[in-house]
N, C-alpha and C positions, 0 to 999 in steps of 0.2 A: 417241343415234341410232346404229343398227347400221352398222358400217363395211362397205363392199363388199368382196367377196373379191378378192385381188390376181390379176392376170393371170398367164399362164404365164411370160412373160418376167420379170415381177417376182418370181415364186416362184423361178425359176432364179437370179436375182441374189441373192435373199435366202438361198438355200441355200448358194451359194458364200461369201457373207459370213459366214453363221453357221458354216460349216465351219472357216474360219480363226479365227474368234473362239473357237470351242470349243477349238481347239488352243492358243491363246495365253492364254485367260482361264479359270482354273479356276472362278471364281464364276459366270461366264456358262454354262459347261458344266453346272454343278450345277443352274442354273435350267432349262436345256433338258431335263435328265434328269428333274427333278421334273415339268415340263410334260408330257413323254411318258408319265410314270407316272400322270398325272392328279392330282398332289398340288398343294396350294396352299402354296408355300414362302414363309415370312415373310421379308421383307427385314430385314436387320440394322438395328435402330434406331440413330439417332445417339446418342452418349453424352449423358446429361443434363448440362446446364451445372452446374459446381460452385457450390454455394451460396456466395453472397458472405459473406465474413467480416464480422461487425459491426465497424464502425469504432470505434477507441478514442475515448472522450470527450475533447474538447479540454481541455487543461490550463489551469487558471485560476491566475494568479499571486496568492498570498495577500498581503493588505495587511500591511506590516511593523509598523504602529503598535501593534497589540495585542501582538505578540511583544516589541517593544521596551519597552512599558510593563510587561509581566510580568517581563522581565529586570531592569528597574529595581527593581521591588518585591522580587524575590528577592535582589538585591544589598543593598537597604536593610535588609531584615528578617533576612537570613541570611548576608550577606557571601558569597554563592555565587560570584561572579566572583573575589573575592579568594582563596577557598579553591581553586577550580579552577586558577587561574593560579599558585598557589604550588607551588614544587618541594618536595614532601614527602619526597623520597628520603632526606634527611638526618635526618628525625625518627623517633623510635621509634613503633612501632605503637600503643602506649598513648596517646601524645600526639596522634597522628592520629585515633584513635578518640574521644578526648575532644573534639577540635575538631569532628569530624563530628557530635557530639551538638548542638553549638551551631548548626551549619548545618541539621541536620535539624529542630530546633525552629523555626527561622525559616522554613524552607520550608513546614513544616506549617501555620504561622500564615498564610502567604500564601494557601495553598490553601483553608483554612477560611474566611478572611475574604472571598475574592473569587470563590469558585466553590461550587456545589453538585454534588458528585460521588457517583455511586452505581454499583454493579456492573451490567454488561450482562446477566448471567444471575443469577437468584436462587438457583439450586442451589449447593450447597457444592462446593468443589473435590474431585475424585475421584468425583463422582456420575456414574452411567451415564445417558446421554441418547441420543435418536435425532433426528438432524437431517432434517427432511422435505425434499422437493423444493421449491425456491424459497426456501430459507432465506436470510437476509440475510448475504451474503458479506462485506459491509463491517463488520458487527458480530461475525461469528464467523469466525475463521481456522482452517481444517481443516489439521492437521499429520499426519505419519505417511505410511504407504504407502497413498495414496488411489487406489482403482481403481473404475472404473464411475461410475454416476450415483447421486444420493441416492434413497432415504434412506440415511444413514450412521449406523452405531452406534459409539459410543465413549464416552470419559469426559472430563470437564471438567478441564483442567490449570490454567486461570486464568479467573476469572470476567469479566475485562475491566473497564474503567472507562468510564463515560459522563457527560459534563458536561450537566446539566439546567438550570443557571442560571449566568449570569456577572454579576458585580457589580464590574467594574473601576471605579475612581474616575474622575470626570470631570476633564478637564485644561483649563487655559487655552489659548487658541489660540496664544499665544507660547511655549508649553512645547516645548523641544527634546527629543524622545524619544530622540535618539541619545546624549544624555548620560545614561547609565544610572547613573553614579556621579560626582557633582561632586567636583572636587578640593578637598580641605580644606587650609586654610593658616592655622594659628594657632600660630606658632612658640613664643611665650612660654608659652602654655597647655600645649603639648605638652611643653615642658621640665618644667613643674610636675608633670604627670601622670607623666612618666618618673621623676622624682625620688621620687615617693610610691608608685610601683608596687611591690608586694611582690617582693623578689628571689627568694623561694623558689617562686614560682608555676611549676609544671612546664610550663605551656603558654605562657609568656611569649613565646618566639620565634614560635610559630605563631599565636597569637591577637592579636599586636600590631596587625595590620591590622583585626581584627574589632571592636575596642573602639570604641564611639561616643565621639567627642571632644565 
């Protein structure tokens, strides 16, 4: 509906109010100037609200049973805990390397017996590849000076590993997984083994704990 024209007294009051507003408010003066010039001045729009950052996914605590079972297998087959807990500073590099072969052989057996593991990427290391938009960031870690958005061009420095099958052995309900290496106590047999152990064995000090009694 069209508004009625203001009366003379209303216009006089409006003129006085506008006069002081023009002096005190630069934006109001600019709007009056545009109105007198017949222009349609666009009002400054309110800043758009910032996009809400996606919330981080909640962290889920992993069950320790699988990790404890795997640690027990690595200790049983490779004496991994014994090797890591050993202070090897006093041993020669050749002795440490020979002991590491024993540990490596046992760890490899554990992986082959209990897991099916394959590379994440089929390309050979050093191959040039392009990562498209939406690539799986959990399976591919981009390194280097990364700028902008994908696609990214680069080369494969490591193919990665993915577990496709797990075959951990079943356990009795009473099995305590926290005991990753049961204490062995067979004093008489230990004496016999020690008496018949070859004295010239170069790894005797380092491998003493790794021998199965």
